[in-house]
Backbone atoms as SQL, in Angstrom:
CREATE TABLE atoms (id INTEGER PRIMARY KEY, chain TEXT, resi INTEGER, resn TEXT, atom TEXT, x REAL, y REAL, z REAL);
INSERT INTO atoms VALUES
  (1, 'A', 1, 'MET', 'N', 0.852, -1.183, 0.000),
  (2, 'A', 1, 'MET', 'CA', 0.000, 0.000, 0.000),
  (3, 'A', 1, 'MET', 'C', 0.891, 1.237, 0.000),
  (4, 'A', 2, 'SER', 'N', 0.524, 2.178, -0.788),
  (5, 'A', 2, 'SER', 'CA', 1.291, 3.411, -0.918),
  (6, 'A', 2, 'SER', 'C', 0.938, 4.396, 0.187),
  (7, 'A', 3, 'ILE', 'N', 1.913, 5.210, 0.590),
  (8, 'A', 3, 'ILE', 'CA', 1.643, 6.235, 1.594),
  (9, 'A', 3, 'ILE', 'C', 0.815, 7.371, 0.993),
  (10, 'A', 4, 'PHE', 'N', 0.714, 7.415, -0.330),
  (11, 'A', 4, 'PHE', 'CA', -0.039, 8.467, -0.994),
  (12, 'A', 4, 'PHE', 'C', -1.477, 8.057, -1.279),
  (13, 'A', 5, 'GLY', 'N', -1.897, 6.925, -0.776),
  (14, 'A', 5, 'GLY', 'CA', -3.272, 6.499, -0.967),
  (15, 'A', 5, 'GLY', 'C', -3.585, 6.108, -2.409),
  (16, 'A', 6, 'GLY', 'N', -2.632, 5.480, -3.103),
  (17, 'A', 6, 'GLY', 'CA', -2.879, 5.046, -4.467),
  (18, 'A', 6, 'GLY', 'C', -2.761, 6.155, -5.494),
  (19, 'A', 7, 'LYS', 'N', -2.194, 7.265, -5.155),
  (20, 'A', 7, 'LYS', 'CA', -2.109, 8.406, -6.064),
  (21, 'A', 7, 'LYS', 'C', -0.708, 8.567, -6.643),
  (22, 'A', 8, 'GLN', 'N', 0.092, 7.515, -6.653),
  (23, 'A', 8, 'GLN', 'CA', 1.457, 7.616, -7.164),
  (24, 'A', 8, 'GLN', 'C', 1.479, 8.035, -8.621),
  (25, 'A', 9, 'GLU', 'N', 0.535, 7.556, -9.385),
  (26, 'A', 9, 'GLU', 'CA', 0.474, 7.924, -10.804),
  (27, 'A', 9, 'GLU', 'C', 0.245, 9.423, -10.968),
  (28, 'A', 10, 'ASP', 'N', -0.599, 9.990, -10.126),
  (29, 'A', 10, 'ASP', 'CA', -0.852, 11.428, -10.185),
  (30, 'A', 10, 'ASP', 'C', 0.396, 12.226, -9.805),
  (31, 'A', 11, 'PHE', 'N', 1.122, 11.771, -8.805),
  (32, 'A', 11, 'PHE', 'CA', 2.359, 12.452, -8.415),
  (33, 'A', 11, 'PHE', 'C', 3.428, 12.329, -9.487),
  (34, 'A', 12, 'ARG', 'N', 3.476, 11.203, -10.173),
  (35, 'A', 12, 'ARG', 'CA', 4.423, 11.021, -11.266),
  (36, 'A', 12, 'ARG', 'C', 4.111, 11.994, -12.402),
  (37, 'A', 13, 'LYS', 'N', 2.840, 12.129, -12.746),
  (38, 'A', 13, 'LYS', 'CA', 2.437, 13.077, -13.787),
  (39, 'A', 13, 'LYS', 'C', 2.776, 14.506, -13.385),
  (40, 'A', 14, 'LEU', 'N', 2.546, 14.835, -12.127),
  (41, 'A', 14, 'LEU', 'CA', 2.854, 16.174, -11.639),
  (42, 'A', 14, 'LEU', 'C', 4.359, 16.457, -11.734),
  (43, 'A', 15, 'ALA', 'N', 5.168, 15.485, -11.375),
  (44, 'A', 15, 'ALA', 'CA', 6.620, 15.656, -11.454),
  (45, 'A', 15, 'ALA', 'C', 7.075, 15.814, -12.904),
  (46, 'A', 16, 'GLU', 'N', 6.516, 15.028, -13.810),
  (47, 'A', 16, 'GLU', 'CA', 6.882, 15.139, -15.224),
  (48, 'A', 16, 'GLU', 'C', 6.495, 16.496, -15.787),
  (49, 'A', 17, 'MET', 'N', 5.300, 16.957, -15.490),
  (50, 'A', 17, 'MET', 'CA', 4.843, 18.229, -16.037),
  (51, 'A', 17, 'MET', 'C', 5.592, 19.411, -15.415),
  (52, 'A', 18, 'SER', 'N', 5.974, 19.313, -14.164),
  (53, 'A', 18, 'SER', 'CA', 6.742, 20.405, -13.568),
  (54, 'A', 18, 'SER', 'C', 8.154, 20.460, -14.146),
  (55, 'A', 19, 'SER', 'N', 8.697, 19.324, -14.527),
  (56, 'A', 19, 'SER', 'CA', 10.012, 19.338, -15.161),
  (57, 'A', 19, 'SER', 'C', 9.922, 19.926, -16.560),
  (58, 'A', 20, 'VAL', 'N', 8.791, 19.756, -17.227),
  (59, 'A', 20, 'VAL', 'CA', 8.598, 20.346, -18.551),
  (60, 'A', 20, 'VAL', 'C', 8.659, 21.868, -18.458),
  (61, 'A', 21, 'ALA', 'N', 8.177, 22.425, -17.364),
  (62, 'A', 21, 'ALA', 'CA', 8.182, 23.877, -17.192),
  (63, 'A', 21, 'ALA', 'C', 9.601, 24.430, -17.092),
  (64, 'A', 22, 'LEU', 'N', 10.561, 23.608, -16.740),
  (65, 'A', 22, 'LEU', 'CA', 11.946, 24.058, -16.607),
  (66, 'A', 22, 'LEU', 'C', 12.773, 23.858, -17.876),
  (67, 'A', 23, 'VAL', 'N', 12.229, 23.143, -18.830),
  (68, 'A', 23, 'VAL', 'CA', 12.984, 22.824, -20.042),
  (69, 'A', 23, 'VAL', 'C', 13.296, 24.072, -20.851),
  (70, 'A', 24, 'LEU', 'N', 12.317, 24.906, -21.115),
  (71, 'A', 24, 'LEU', 'CA', 12.523, 26.075, -21.966),
  (72, 'A', 24, 'LEU', 'C', 13.507, 27.076, -21.348),
  (73, 'A', 25, 'PRO', 'N', 13.308, 27.508, -20.097),
  (74, 'A', 25, 'PRO', 'CA', 14.274, 28.465, -19.546),
  (75, 'A', 25, 'PRO', 'C', 15.691, 27.897, -19.403),
  (76, 'A', 26, 'SER', 'N', 15.809, 26.623, -19.089),
  (77, 'A', 26, 'SER', 'CA', 17.150, 26.052, -18.945),
  (78, 'A', 26, 'SER', 'C', 17.850, 25.946, -20.301),
  (79, 'A', 27, 'SER', 'N', 17.120, 25.625, -21.358),
  (80, 'A', 27, 'SER', 'CA', 17.723, 25.572, -22.686),
  (81, 'A', 27, 'SER', 'C', 18.199, 26.952, -23.122),
  (82, 'A', 28, 'ILE', 'N', 17.403, 27.964, -22.844),
  (83, 'A', 28, 'ILE', 'CA', 17.794, 29.330, -23.188),
  (84, 'A', 28, 'ILE', 'C', 19.022, 29.745, -22.391),
  (85, 'A', 29, 'ALA', 'N', 19.052, 29.407, -21.106),
  (86, 'A', 29, 'ALA', 'CA', 20.187, 29.774, -20.263),
  (87, 'A', 29, 'ALA', 'C', 21.468, 29.097, -20.738),
  (88, 'A', 30, 'VAL', 'N', 21.391, 27.844, -21.131),
  (89, 'A', 30, 'VAL', 'CA', 22.575, 27.135, -21.624),
  (90, 'A', 30, 'VAL', 'C', 23.067, 27.778, -22.916),
  (91, 'A', 31, 'GLY', 'N', 22.137, 28.113, -23.818),
  (92, 'A', 31, 'GLY', 'CA', 22.524, 28.779, -25.057),
  (93, 'A', 31, 'GLY', 'C', 23.184, 30.123, -24.798),
  (94, 'A', 32, 'LEU', 'N', 22.613, 30.896, -23.877),
  (95, 'A', 32, 'LEU', 'CA', 23.206, 32.188, -23.532),
  (96, 'A', 32, 'LEU', 'C', 24.599, 32.028, -22.934),
  (97, 'A', 33, 'PHE', 'N', 24.758, 31.065, -22.056),
  (98, 'A', 33, 'PHE', 'CA', 26.050, 30.836, -21.413),
  (99, 'A', 33, 'PHE', 'C', 27.126, 30.505, -22.442),
  (100, 'A', 34, 'PHE', 'N', 26.838, 29.506, -23.306),
  (101, 'A', 34, 'PHE', 'CA', 27.851, 29.114, -24.289),
  (102, 'A', 34, 'PHE', 'C', 28.125, 30.232, -25.290),
  (103, 'A', 35, 'GLY', 'N', 27.088, 30.962, -25.681),
  (104, 'A', 35, 'GLY', 'CA', 27.295, 32.081, -26.585),
  (105, 'A', 35, 'GLY', 'C', 28.153, 33.158, -25.963),
  (106, 'A', 36, 'TYR', 'N', 27.908, 33.462, -24.708),
  (107, 'A', 36, 'TYR', 'CA', 28.689, 34.482, -24.006),
  (108, 'A', 36, 'TYR', 'C', 30.152, 34.061, -23.875),
  (109, 'A', 37, 'VAL', 'N', 30.367, 32.826, -23.449),
  (110, 'A', 37, 'VAL', 'CA', 31.740, 32.339, -23.265),
  (111, 'A', 37, 'VAL', 'C', 32.492, 32.323, -24.596),
  (112, 'A', 38, 'LEU', 'N', 31.846, 31.835, -25.639),
  (113, 'A', 38, 'LEU', 'CA', 32.523, 31.800, -26.939),
  (114, 'A', 38, 'LEU', 'C', 32.776, 33.204, -27.481),
  (115, 'A', 39, 'ASP', 'N', 31.848, 34.130, -27.259),
  (116, 'A', 39, 'ASP', 'CA', 32.056, 35.514, -27.684),
  (117, 'A', 39, 'ASP', 'C', 33.258, 36.130, -26.984),
  (118, 'A', 40, 'LYS', 'N', 33.381, 35.909, -25.704),
  (119, 'A', 40, 'LYS', 'CA', 34.525, 36.461, -24.967),
  (120, 'A', 40, 'LYS', 'C', 35.833, 35.822, -25.414),
  (121, 'A', 41, 'TRP', 'N', 35.793, 34.535, -25.683),
  (122, 'A', 41, 'TRP', 'CA', 37.002, 33.807, -26.070),
  (123, 'A', 41, 'TRP', 'C', 37.451, 34.179, -27.487),
  (124, 'A', 42, 'LEU', 'N', 36.479, 34.292, -28.410),
  (125, 'A', 42, 'LEU', 'CA', 36.798, 34.534, -29.815),
  (126, 'A', 42, 'LEU', 'C', 36.672, 36.007, -30.221),
  (127, 'A', 43, 'HIS', 'N', 36.265, 36.856, -29.271),
  (128, 'A', 43, 'HIS', 'CA', 36.096, 38.302, -29.522),
  (129, 'A', 43, 'HIS', 'C', 35.156, 38.571, -30.699),
  (130, 'A', 44, 'THR', 'N', 33.992, 37.946, -30.657),
  (131, 'A', 44, 'THR', 'CA', 33.007, 38.101, -31.734),
  (132, 'A', 44, 'THR', 'C', 31.722, 38.737, -31.233),
  (133, 'A', 45, 'ASP', 'N', 31.814, 39.563, -30.189),
  (134, 'A', 45, 'ASP', 'CA', 30.611, 40.160, -29.591),
  (135, 'A', 45, 'ASP', 'C', 29.713, 40.775, -30.642),
  (136, 'A', 46, 'PRO', 'N', 28.466, 40.659, -30.588),
  (137, 'A', 46, 'PRO', 'CA', 27.532, 39.809, -29.861),
  (138, 'A', 46, 'PRO', 'C', 27.033, 38.631, -30.680),
  (139, 'A', 47, 'TRP', 'N', 27.730, 38.292, -31.775),
  (140, 'A', 47, 'TRP', 'CA', 27.173, 37.373, -32.755),
  (141, 'A', 47, 'TRP', 'C', 26.972, 35.949, -32.241),
  (142, 'A', 48, 'LEU', 'N', 27.934, 35.394, -31.569),
  (143, 'A', 48, 'LEU', 'CA', 27.750, 34.028, -31.074),
  (144, 'A', 48, 'LEU', 'C', 26.725, 33.982, -29.940),
  (145, 'A', 49, 'LEU', 'N', 26.669, 35.036, -29.142),
  (146, 'A', 49, 'LEU', 'CA', 25.642, 35.112, -28.094),
  (147, 'A', 49, 'LEU', 'C', 24.258, 35.054, -28.724),
  (148, 'A', 50, 'LEU', 'N', 24.038, 35.822, -29.760),
  (149, 'A', 50, 'LEU', 'CA', 22.736, 35.829, -30.437),
  (150, 'A', 50, 'LEU', 'C', 22.446, 34.496, -31.119),
  (151, 'A', 51, 'ALA', 'N', 23.458, 33.928, -31.767),
  (152, 'A', 51, 'ALA', 'CA', 23.263, 32.642, -32.447),
  (153, 'A', 51, 'ALA', 'C', 22.916, 31.541, -31.454),
  (154, 'A', 52, 'PHE', 'N', 23.649, 31.474, -30.353),
  (155, 'A', 52, 'PHE', 'CA', 23.372, 30.419, -29.379),
  (156, 'A', 52, 'PHE', 'C', 22.085, 30.680, -28.608),
  (157, 'A', 53, 'LEU', 'N', 21.693, 31.939, -28.488),
  (158, 'A', 53, 'LEU', 'CA', 20.389, 32.246, -27.910),
  (159, 'A', 53, 'LEU', 'C', 19.279, 31.677, -28.790),
  (160, 'A', 54, 'VAL', 'N', 19.395, 31.871, -30.088),
  (161, 'A', 54, 'VAL', 'CA', 18.407, 31.313, -31.017),
  (162, 'A', 54, 'VAL', 'C', 18.418, 29.790, -30.960),
  (163, 'A', 55, 'PHE', 'N', 19.603, 29.190, -30.933),
  (164, 'A', 55, 'PHE', 'CA', 19.691, 27.727, -30.813),
  (165, 'A', 55, 'PHE', 'C', 19.050, 27.236, -29.511),
  (166, 'A', 56, 'GLY', 'N', 19.259, 27.953, -28.421),
  (167, 'A', 56, 'GLY', 'CA', 18.663, 27.581, -27.145),
  (168, 'A', 56, 'GLY', 'C', 17.152, 27.676, -27.169),
  (169, 'A', 57, 'ILE', 'N', 16.629, 28.723, -27.791),
  (170, 'A', 57, 'ILE', 'CA', 15.177, 28.872, -27.892),
  (171, 'A', 57, 'ILE', 'C', 14.587, 27.756, -28.737),
  (172, 'A', 58, 'ILE', 'N', 15.204, 27.473, -29.873),
  (173, 'A', 58, 'ILE', 'CA', 14.717, 26.395, -30.740),
  (174, 'A', 58, 'ILE', 'C', 14.776, 25.056, -30.017),
  (175, 'A', 59, 'SER', 'N', 15.881, 24.794, -29.353),
  (176, 'A', 59, 'SER', 'CA', 16.037, 23.539, -28.611),
  (177, 'A', 59, 'SER', 'C', 15.004, 23.427, -27.494),
  (178, 'A', 60, 'GLY', 'N', 14.781, 24.522, -26.789),
  (179, 'A', 60, 'GLY', 'CA', 13.804, 24.517, -25.707),
  (180, 'A', 60, 'GLY', 'C', 12.397, 24.234, -26.194),
  (181, 'A', 61, 'PHE', 'N', 12.000, 24.876, -27.297),
  (182, 'A', 61, 'PHE', 'CA', 10.665, 24.641, -27.839),
  (183, 'A', 61, 'PHE', 'C', 10.520, 23.229, -28.388),
  (184, 'A', 62, 'MET', 'N', 11.564, 22.717, -29.022),
  (185, 'A', 62, 'MET', 'CA', 11.502, 21.339, -29.514),
  (186, 'A', 62, 'MET', 'C', 11.337, 20.352, -28.359),
  (187, 'A', 63, 'SER', 'N', 12.082, 20.551, -27.291),
  (188, 'A', 63, 'SER', 'CA', 11.962, 19.676, -26.121),
  (189, 'A', 63, 'SER', 'C', 10.596, 19.813, -25.466),
  (190, 'A', 64, 'LEU', 'N', 10.102, 21.036, -25.401),
  (191, 'A', 64, 'LEU', 'CA', 8.786, 21.286, -24.818),
  (192, 'A', 64, 'LEU', 'C', 7.697, 20.583, -25.622),
  (193, 'A', 65, 'PHE', 'N', 7.713, 20.739, -26.944),
  (194, 'A', 65, 'PHE', 'CA', 6.710, 20.091, -27.781),
  (195, 'A', 65, 'PHE', 'C', 6.823, 18.573, -27.730),
  (196, 'A', 66, 'ARG', 'N', 8.052, 18.055, -27.674),
  (197, 'A', 66, 'ARG', 'CA', 8.248, 16.608, -27.588),
  (198, 'A', 66, 'ARG', 'C', 7.665, 16.054, -26.289),
  (199, 'A', 67, 'ALA', 'N', 7.886, 16.751, -25.186),
  (200, 'A', 67, 'ALA', 'CA', 7.367, 16.295, -23.897),
  (201, 'A', 67, 'ALA', 'C', 5.844, 16.388, -23.860),
  (202, 'A', 68, 'LEU', 'N', 5.296, 17.461, -24.411),
  (203, 'A', 68, 'LEU', 'CA', 3.837, 17.594, -24.424),
  (204, 'A', 68, 'LEU', 'C', 3.188, 16.560, -25.336),
  (205, 'A', 69, 'ARG', 'N', 3.823, 16.264, -26.468),
  (206, 'A', 69, 'ARG', 'CA', 3.300, 15.225, -27.347),
  (207, 'A', 69, 'ARG', 'C', 3.313, 13.861, -26.648),
  (208, 'A', 70, 'LYS', 'N', 4.374, 13.576, -25.916),
  (209, 'A', 70, 'LYS', 'CA', 4.467, 12.316, -25.169),
  (210, 'A', 70, 'LYS', 'C', 3.368, 12.242, -24.120),
  (211, 'A', 71, 'TYR', 'N', 3.163, 13.342, -23.406),
  (212, 'A', 71, 'TYR', 'CA', 2.116, 13.375, -22.380),
  (213, 'A', 71, 'TYR', 'C', 0.741, 13.192, -23.012),
  (214, 'A', 72, 'GLU', 'N', 0.494, 13.864, -24.131),
  (215, 'A', 72, 'GLU', 'CA', -0.794, 13.752, -24.806),
  (216, 'A', 72, 'GLU', 'C', -1.028, 12.334, -25.308),
  (217, 'A', 73, 'LYS', 'N', 0.018, 11.704, -25.824),
  (218, 'A', 73, 'LYS', 'CA', -0.085, 10.330, -26.317),
  (219, 'A', 73, 'LYS', 'C', -0.434, 9.378, -25.170),
  (220, 'A', 74, 'GLU', 'N', 0.229, 9.557, -24.020),
  (221, 'A', 74, 'GLU', 'CA', -0.064, 8.711, -22.859),
  (222, 'A', 74, 'GLU', 'C', -1.495, 8.905, -22.378),
  (223, 'A', 75, 'GLU', 'N', -1.938, 10.143, -22.321),
  (224, 'A', 75, 'GLU', 'CA', -3.296, 10.438, -21.859),
  (225, 'A', 75, 'GLU', 'C', -4.331, 9.927, -22.847),
  (226, 'A', 76, 'GLY', 'N', -4.043, 10.021, -24.149),
  (227, 'A', 76, 'GLY', 'CA', -4.969, 9.526, -25.162),
  (228, 'A', 76, 'GLY', 'C', -5.142, 8.019, -25.064),
  (229, 'A', 77, 'GLY', 'N', -4.062, 7.307, -24.824),
  (230, 'A', 77, 'GLY', 'CA', -4.136, 5.857, -24.668),
  (231, 'A', 77, 'GLY', 'C', -4.898, 5.455, -23.428),
  (232, 'A', 78, 'LYS', 'N', -4.739, 6.212, -22.349),
  (233, 'A', 78, 'LYS', 'CA', -5.450, 5.896, -21.111),
  (234, 'A', 78, 'LYS', 'C', -6.934, 6.188, -21.235),
  (235, 'A', 79, 'SER', 'N', -7.296, 7.247, -21.953),
  (236, 'A', 79, 'SER', 'CA', -8.716, 7.558, -22.101),
  (237, 'A', 79, 'SER', 'C', -9.393, 6.509, -22.980),
  (238, 'A', 80, 'ARG', 'N', -8.701, 6.005, -24.022),
  (239, 'A', 80, 'ARG', 'CA', -9.270, 4.929, -24.839),
  (240, 'A', 80, 'ARG', 'C', -9.429, 3.664, -24.009),
  (241, 'A', 81, 'GLU', 'N', -8.449, 3.400, -23.153),
  (242, 'A', 81, 'GLU', 'CA', -8.505, 2.215, -22.295),
  (243, 'A', 81, 'GLU', 'C', -9.692, 2.307, -21.329),
  (244, 'A', 82, 'MET', 'N', -9.906, 3.484, -20.780),
  (245, 'A', 82, 'MET', 'CA', -11.025, 3.684, -19.843),
  (246, 'A', 82, 'MET', 'C', -12.362, 3.524, -20.567),
  (247, 'A', 83, 'ARG', 'N', -12.467, 4.029, -21.795),
  (248, 'A', 83, 'ARG', 'CA', -13.704, 3.882, -22.563),
  (249, 'A', 83, 'ARG', 'C', -13.974, 2.425, -22.887),
  (250, 'A', 84, 'SER', 'N', -12.928, 1.650, -23.214),
  (251, 'A', 84, 'SER', 'CA', -13.125, 0.248, -23.543),
  (252, 'A', 84, 'SER', 'C', -13.520, -0.554, -22.300),
  (253, 'A', 85, 'ARG', 'N', -13.084, -0.135, -21.132),
  (254, 'A', 85, 'ARG', 'CA', -13.489, -0.806, -19.884),
  (255, 'A', 85, 'ARG', 'C', -14.957, -0.538, -19.576),
  (256, 'A', 86, 'ASP', 'N', -15.408, 0.685, -19.876),
  (257, 'A', 86, 'ASP', 'CA', -16.788, 1.042, -19.585),
  (258, 'A', 86, 'ASP', 'C', -17.772, 0.298, -20.466),
  (259, 'A', 87, 'ASN', 'N', -17.360, -0.076, -21.683),
  (260, 'A', 87, 'ASN', 'CA', -18.284, -0.757, -22.609),
  (261, 'A', 87, 'ASN', 'C', -18.282, -2.213, -22.395);
């Protein structure tokens, strides 16, 4: 028996969705960091910062959409399963 009263699946979903909220800002931050460091090292201000910022934004949105698609796919399968049980 679970200490959460059988709600482990709900807590797992909550943890997955809260991690999705951190994907976009962390991807942007990583892009900014690498762009800044490379700009300082190669003296190319601000071009690499801007390029890696764009790469970070694109990467963040791709990861966000991938995670949401996975979540939607899981939920769609569970709703079909529940409908088939009811019939």
